[in-house]
Backbone as a ProteinNet text record, in pm:
[ID]
protein_1_A
[PRIMARY]
MMKFFGEFKTFMLRGNALDLAVGVIIGAAFSAIVNSIVNDLLMPLLSLITGKQDYSNLFIALNGQKYATLAEAQKLGVSTFNYGSFITALINFLLVGIGVFIIIKFINKISNFNKKPEPKKELFRCAYCLSEIDKAATRCPHCTSVLAEGDIVVQ
[TERTIARY]
-7706.8	-7586.6	-7474.3	-7440.3	-7319.9	-7288	-7424.5	-7415.8	-7376.7	-7423.2	-7390.2	-7241.8	-7174	-7018.8	-6953.5	-7005	-6948.1	-6942.1	-7065.3	-7075.6	-6968.6	-6951.8	-6883.7	-6734.8	-6699.4	-6562.8	-6527.3	-6628.7	-6603.1	-6592.3	-6675.7	-6661.1	-6526.3	-6492.6	-6375.4	-6232.2	-6246.9	-6135	-6107.2	-6229.9	-6243.9	-6143.2	-6082.8	-5984.7	-6042.7	-6155.1	-6185.8	-6174.4	-6195.2	-6186.1	-6037.4	-5972.4	-5829.8	-5753.3	-5794.1	-5737.1	-5771.1	-5890.7	-5936.8	-5851.9	-5829.3	-5759.2	-5607.8	-5546.6	-5414.3	-5419.9	-5511.3	-5517.1	-5530.3	-5596	-5634	-5494.8	-5426.6	-5295.6	-5191.5	-5184.5	-5077.8	-5128.3	-5247.5	-5312	-5261.4	-5268.5	-5223.1	-5078.1	-4996.5	-4836	-4821.8	-4881.1	-4896.8	-4923.7	-5016.6	-5059.3	-4956.2	-4881.8	-4776.4	-4660.9	-4619.4	-4529	-4573.5	-4708.2	-4759	-4758.1	-4798	-4812.2	-4669.3	-4566	-4435.1	-4382.3	-4422.4	-4379.1	-4440.4	-4575.9	-4640.8	-4594	-4592.2	-4560.4	-4401.4	-4325.2	-4179.4	-4105.2	-4166.6	-4085.4	-4166.1	-4290.5	-4352.4	-4417.9	-4455.5	-4509.6	-4400.9	-4269.4	-4162.6	-4115.1	-4144	-4089	-4212.9	-4322.5	-4447.7	-4439.9	-4394.7	-4367.4	-4277.7	-4178.1	-4077.7	-4113.6	-4212.7	-4281.8	-4386.2	-4458.1	-4587.8	-4545	-4431.4	-4417.3	-4479	-4575	-4640.6	-4655.7	-4650.7	-4670.2	-4833	-4884.6	-5006	-5095.2	-5189.1	-5306.1	-5417.5	-5411.1	-5538	-5594.3	-5495.8	-5534.7	-5583.4	-5618	-5690.4	-5827.9	-5904.2	-6041.6	-6114.4	-6239.8	-6310.5	-6415	-6394.6	-6501.4	-6634.8	-6745	-6848.6	-6916.4	-6870.3	-6929.1	-6861.9	-6776	-6712.8	-6585	-6557.3	-6442.2	-6320.2	-6198.6	-6067.5	-6024.1	-5974.3	-5899.9	-5768.7	-5676	-5539.6	-5539.1	-5608.6	-5609.7	-5749.9	-5760.5	-5877.8	-5921.8	-5827.1	-5843.3	-5913.1	-5868.7	-5922.2	-6064.4	-6088.7	-6227.5	-6337.9	-6275.9	-6374.4	-6388.3	-6270.3	-6295.6	-6403.2	-6392.6	-6522.6	-6642.6	-6665.1	-6789.6	-6833.6	-6727.5	-6764.5	-6778	-6883.2	-6885.6	-6799.9	-6729.4	-6628.5	-6618.3	-6563.6	-6564.1	-6417.4	-6404.4	-6256.2	-6203	-6181.6	-6142.5	-5990	-5920.9	-5780.3	-5776.3	-5863	-5882.5	-5908.7	-5997.2	-6025.8	-5903.6	-5826	-5714.1	-5620.5	-5590.9	-5493.6	-5530.3	-5679.1	-5709	-5716.2	-5724.4	-5715.4	-5558	-5475.7	-5337.5	-5276.2	-5316.8	-5284.3	-5352.1	-5478.5	-5530.4	-5445.9	-5412.9	-5327.5	-5176.7	-5131.3	-4988.6	-5007.3	-5097.4	-5109.5	-5142.5	-5229.6	-5233.5	-5109.6	-5029.1	-4894.2	-4792.6	-4812.9	-4722.3	-4753.1	-4896.8	-4947.2	-4896.3	-4897.3	-4889.8	-4739.8	-4655	-4489	-4459.6	-4512.3	-4488.1	-4541.4	-4666.9	-4727	-4638.9	-4601.8	-4506	-4369.4	-4315.1	-4203.5	-4219.8	-4323	-4341.1	-4385.7	-4444.1	-4469.6	-4336.8	-4243	-4136.9	-4057.1	-4042.4	-3955.1	-4031.7	-4171.5	-4230.4	-4213.4	-4196.3	-4186.6	-4047.6	-3946.3	-3808.5	-3756.2	-3817	-3776.7	-3875.7	-3970	-4054.6	-3997.6	-4028.3	-3996.9	-4099	-4080.2	-4198.6	-4256.1	-4406	-4463	-4428.6	-4416	-4383.9	-4506.5	-4465.4	-4567.9	-4657.1	-4772.1	-4845.8	-4848.9	-4851.7	-4878.7	-5019.9	-5057.1	-5215.4	-5244.5	-5337.5	-5383.2	-5525.6	-5587.5	-5724.6	-5805	-5933.4	-6030.2	-6062.4	-6072.2	-6122.8	-6250.1	-6343.4	-6487.7	-6541.8	-6481.9	-6524.2	-6410.2	-6269.5	-6160	-6127.1	-6172.2	-6130.6	-5980.1	-5920.9	-5781.8	-5780.2	-5718.8	-5717.2	-5580.1	-5546.3	-5411.9	-5380.2	-5274	-5235.3	-5265.8	-5281.1	-5297.4	-5430.6	-5533	-5673.7	-5706.2	-5820.6	-5882.3	-6035.8	-6071	-6221.4	-6203.5	-6265.1	-6261.9	-6354.6	-6291.8	-6360.3	-6462.5	-6466.1	-6559.5	-6683.9	-6662.6	-6757.1	-6786.9	-6700.1	-6718.3	-6699.9	-6643.3	-6628.5	-6508.5	-6523	-6429.6	-6316.3	-6199.7	-6077.6	-5998.2	-6003.8	-5926.1	-5788	-5665.9	-5547.6	-5555.9	-5632.9	-5643.2	-5726.8	-5795.5	-5897	-5833.1	-5713.9	-5646.5	-5582.9	-5606.4	-5542.4	-5438.4	-5306.3	-5194.1	-5202.4	-5169.9	-5166.9	-5045.3
1116.5	1215.6	1146.6	1026.4	964	933.1	884.6	882.3	996.9	1115.2	1233.1	1269.9	1244.4	1263.5	1165.2	1039.5	943.9	978.4	1036.2	1062.8	1195.8	1282.5	1403.5	1376.5	1277.9	1217.7	1154	1077.4	1029.5	1131.8	1234	1351.3	1422.3	1459	1513.4	1456.3	1325.2	1247.4	1200.8	1208.7	1193.2	1267.8	1229.8	1318.2	1453.9	1477	1623.3	1710.9	1713.6	1796.5	1821.8	1714.8	1744.1	1796.2	1768.8	1826	1976.6	2017.1	2138.1	2235.5	2164.5	2227.3	2254.5	2155.3	2172.7	2277.4	2282.4	2385.8	2509.8	2531.5	2676.1	2711.1	2636.5	2647.1	2692.6	2611.6	2636.3	2771.7	2792.8	2909.9	3048.4	3039.7	3158.3	3178.9	3055.8	3078.3	3116	3074	3144.4	3260.1	3314.3	3445.6	3544.5	3506.6	3595	3611.6	3514.3	3512.9	3604.3	3596.4	3691.2	3824.4	3833.3	3985.9	4021.8	3958.5	4018.1	4047.2	3957	4000.8	4119.5	4143.2	4266.6	4393.5	4396.6	4502.9	4539.2	4428.6	4455	4448.6	4390.9	4395.5	4475.4	4431.8	4502.7	4628.5	4668.6	4811.7	4918.7	4869.6	4978.7	5009.9	4914.4	4929	5013.5	4981.9	5069.6	5215.1	5222.1	5374.4	5479.9	5382.9	5442	5471.1	5417.7	5450.9	5566.1	5548.7	5641.9	5771.5	5756.1	5848.4	5835.2	5761.2	5750.3	5608.3	5562.3	5426	5410.6	5534.1	5526.7	5624	5549	5635.3	5630	5580.4	5597.3	5731.9	5847.2	5968.5	6039.9	5979.3	6068.7	6047.9	6163.7	6174.3	6295.9	6285.1	6410.5	6435.2	6551.4	6602.9	6638.5	6554.9	6579.4	6723.6	6776.7	6914.5	7034.8	7000.1	7102.6	7169.9	7140.2	7191.8	7118	7182.4	7092.7	7062.5	6928.4	6888.3	6813.1	6813.2	6797.1	6664.1	6566.6	6432.8	6379.7	6237	6165.4	6149.8	6145.3	6113.7	6227.3	6351.8	6480.5	6502.2	6486.6	6475.8	6397	6271.1	6157.5	6209.2	6260.3	6303.9	6420.6	6498.4	6592.2	6557.6	6431.1	6353.2	6411.4	6444.3	6490.8	6360.1	6362.3	6246.6	6263.7	6150.1	6155.9	6052.1	6086.5	5988.5	5925.1	5824.6	5771.3	5696.8	5763.5	5701.2	5649	5697.2	5666.6	5492.7	5472.1	5359.2	5225.9	5291.4	5181.7	5165.1	5271.1	5254.8	5157.2	5189.5	5107	4964.2	4926.3	4807	4720	4811.9	4747.8	4718.7	4812.9	4771.8	4661.9	4648.8	4532.9	4415	4415.7	4315.1	4264.4	4335	4323.8	4264.9	4318.7	4295.1	4158.4	4130.7	3986.3	3882	3921.5	3828.7	3811.3	3907.2	3898	3792.9	3822.3	3747.8	3609.8	3564.3	3442.2	3377.9	3442.7	3374	3332	3449.5	3409.7	3302.2	3289.9	3162.7	3048.5	3019.9	2938.2	2897.3	2961.3	2933.4	2874.6	2941.8	2879.9	2739.7	2722.1	2600.5	2504	2531.7	2432.5	2399.1	2502.7	2469	2372.8	2388	2293.6	2168.1	2144.9	2021.5	1955.4	2010	1952.9	1941.5	1975.4	1952.6	1815.5	1733.5	1582.2	1490.6	1535.1	1439.1	1402.1	1273.3	1237.7	1238.9	1264.3	1291.5	1140.9	1136	1025	961.9	822.4	768	802.4	827.9	849.6	722.3	732.7	613.8	623.7	472.8	465.4	456.7	553.3	563	522.9	444.6	405.1	440.2	405.4	432.9	309.6	309	199.8	191.8	61.1	41.1	58.5	60.8	88.8	251	299	432.6	545.6	501.7	582.9	673.8	654.4	716.2	663	762.8	736	619.2	522.6	431.6	403	350.9	286.6	161.4	125	18.7	-105.9	-112.2	-238.5	-255.4	-156.6	-198.3	-310.2	-391.5	-482.3	-470.2	-346	-296.8	-122.3	-98.4	57.8	130.7	218.7	291.6	404.8	400.6	497.7	425.4	335	252.3	104.1	82.5	-50.4	-171.2	-159.3	-275.3	-349.7	-491.5	-571.3	-574.3	-554.1	-530.9	-669.6	-698.2	-806.5	-770.4	-848.8	-815.1	-715.3	-745.5	-661.8	-544.6	-503.9	-394.9	-283.3	-277.3	-148	-72.8	26.3	101.9	186	158.7	219.8	373.6	470.7	619.4	646.6
-1030.8	-1027.8	-1055.5	-1023.9	-1049	-1203.6	-1267.1	-1405.4	-1483	-1435.4	-1484.9	-1472.8	-1362	-1373.5	-1417.4	-1448.7	-1512.2	-1666.9	-1713.8	-1856.2	-1884.7	-1772.4	-1803.3	-1794.2	-1707.7	-1731.9	-1846.8	-1911	-2038.9	-2150.3	-2136.1	-2228.2	-2226.2	-2091.9	-2079.5	-2125.8	-2101.8	-2144	-2292.2	-2358.6	-2486.2	-2560	-2686.2	-2745	-2782.3	-2808.4	-2865.3	-2753.6	-2636.9	-2537.5	-2508.7	-2511.4	-2481.8	-2595.4	-2710.2	-2829.8	-2833.9	-2790.8	-2792.1	-2689.2	-2569	-2482	-2517.9	-2564.1	-2613	-2734.7	-2810.6	-2918.8	-2858.8	-2774.4	-2714.2	-2648	-2567.1	-2502.6	-2607.4	-2730.9	-2824.4	-2896.1	-2915.2	-2983.5	-2905.1	-2770.1	-2678.8	-2682.2	-2691.5	-2721.8	-2858.3	-2968.5	-3109.3	-3111.8	-3030.2	-3033.7	-2983	-2887.1	-2829.8	-2931	-3021.7	-3129.3	-3239.9	-3283.2	-3383.4	-3340.3	-3223.3	-3160.6	-3158.9	-3129.8	-3112.4	-3245.2	-3364	-3481.1	-3527.5	-3505.5	-3540.4	-3479.3	-3351.4	-3270.6	-3273.1	-3274.9	-3265.1	-3389.5	-3495.2	-3628.9	-3729.1	-3756	-3862.1	-3834.8	-3739.2	-3689	-3689.9	-3648.6	-3653.5	-3805.8	-3886.3	-4033.9	-4091.3	-4060.4	-4120.5	-4058.9	-3931.9	-3893.4	-3959.9	-4021.6	-4100.9	-4219.9	-4305.1	-4404.6	-4385.7	-4282.8	-4277.2	-4164.4	-4094	-4000.2	-3857.5	-3859.9	-3733.1	-3704.5	-3562.3	-3520.6	-3448.9	-3394.6	-3313.4	-3378.4	-3441.7	-3509.5	-3420.6	-3287.7	-3197.5	-3165.5	-3174.8	-3140	-3257.4	-3357.5	-3463.4	-3448.1	-3444.9	-3398.9	-3443.6	-3461.4	-3506.7	-3377.4	-3299.7	-3213.9	-3291	-3248.1	-3313	-3268.9	-3161.1	-3130.5	-3190.5	-3302.2	-3361.7	-3322.8	-3202.7	-3128.3	-3135.9	-3109	-3111.4	-2991.7	-2976.4	-2837.3	-2865.2	-2790.1	-2794	-2807.2	-2731.8	-2738	-2729.7	-2774.4	-2767.6	-2617.2	-2537.5	-2375.7	-2321.4	-2376.4	-2324.5	-2352.4	-2479.5	-2538.4	-2455.8	-2455.5	-2385.7	-2230.3	-2177.3	-2034.1	-2016.9	-2109.4	-2112.8	-2151.3	-2215.3	-2238.1	-2376.9	-2463.3	-2599.5	-2686.1	-2781.8	-2870.4	-2969.8	-3002.6	-3089.5	-3224.9	-3325.7	-3441.9	-3429.6	-3385.6	-3375.6	-3499	-3594.2	-3724.1	-3704.6	-3613.3	-3581.5	-3522.4	-3416.8	-3370.6	-3492.3	-3575.8	-3682.6	-3772.8	-3809.4	-3886.5	-3808.3	-3682	-3620.5	-3609.3	-3591.3	-3585.1	-3733.4	-3839.2	-3963.7	-3992.3	-3955.5	-3994.7	-3897.3	-3775.8	-3679.4	-3764.8	-3809.1	-3867.1	-3993.8	-4091.1	-4203.9	-4160.7	-4058.1	-4019.5	-3956.9	-3862.2	-3807.7	-3909.3	-4014.2	-4130.1	-4196.2	-4223.8	-4275.4	-4202.8	-4072.6	-3984.8	-3985.1	-3966.7	-3971.5	-4107.1	-4225.2	-4339.9	-4347.2	-4294.4	-4293.7	-4185.1	-4096.8	-4012	-4055.2	-4117	-4177.5	-4306.5	-4386.3	-4500.6	-4453.2	-4345.2	-4296.4	-4237.4	-4167.7	-4101.1	-4211.2	-4309.2	-4455.4	-4510.6	-4511.3	-4591.5	-4515.2	-4363.2	-4275.9	-4286.8	-4275.3	-4295.2	-4403.2	-4523.2	-4645.4	-4681.7	-4604.5	-4638.4	-4655.9	-4538.4	-4545.5	-4635	-4684.1	-4748.4	-4888.3	-4914.6	-5048.4	-5135.3	-5264.1	-5353.5	-5361.7	-5384.5	-5406.3	-5551.2	-5540	-5683.5	-5775	-5892.3	-5995.7	-6042.6	-6030.4	-6067.8	-6224.6	-6261.8	-6419.4	-6452.8	-6509	-6564.8	-6696	-6724.9	-6828.7	-6869.5	-6981.7	-7015.4	-7003.8	-6953.2	-6969	-7085.9	-7155.1	-7281.4	-7308.6	-7206	-7210.3	-7199.4	-7113.8	-7070.4	-7108.2	-7125.5	-7163.5	-7043.4	-6916.2	-6802.4	-6768.3	-6709.7	-6648.5	-6534.7	-6525	-6422.4	-6374.5	-6266.4	-6236.7	-6306.6	-6336	-6392.4	-6340.3	-6198.8	-6102.2	-6094.3	-6158.6	-6136.2	-6189.2	-6130.3	-6195.6	-6224.3	-6163.2	-6210.7	-6233.8	-6322.6	-6335.3	-6245.6	-6176.2	-6082.9	-6136.9	-6256.5	-6319.4	-6373.1	-6441.7	-6514.1	-6447.6	-6361.1	-6278.1	-6373	-6491.3	-6566.3	-6511.7	-6525.8	-6489.1	-6610.6	-6554.8	-6664.7	-6681.4	-6793.5	-6844.1	-6879.6	-6915.6	-6942.3	-7080.9	-7193.3	-7296.5	-7307.1	-7181.2	-7160	-7128.3	-7108.5	-7084.1	-7208.4	-7242.1	-7332.6	-7294.7	-7369.9	-7315.9	-7377	-7289.5	-7350.8	-7423.8
[MASK]
+++++++++++++++++++++++++++++++++++++++++++++++++++++++++++++++++++++++++++++++++++++++++++++++++++++++++++++++++++++++++++++++++++++++++++++++++++++++++++

């Protein structure tokens, strides 16, 4: 039994489990940000265009009668075709996707702001296989030929 707890402790303190826990916590916080963007910023803009913000009350009663609300029909035990809930879920999915895209694009822009471009490597051609190789190479990575001073063809 002690061996089991020792292995469990090793597993839990290994980087993977801790990284996963941190990822779940940050994911929950990130979810709150995305939900706020969708519900507080994007959905009101969409409701200006469409005239409605809540589509969940759109349904068809399968018994052919009319009901004022979905809740009323469900309370009476009527089978309903809830296409409004699907539309709401679809709109939320698209808006969450847009929100995540905007956030990731912003984060990428910030993270690339201070990066210096990598120096451009000088590429030449191998005299044997004509593949592009770095000027400093002593062996061609493509044909594995040992390169002497005159074996590099200038482009």
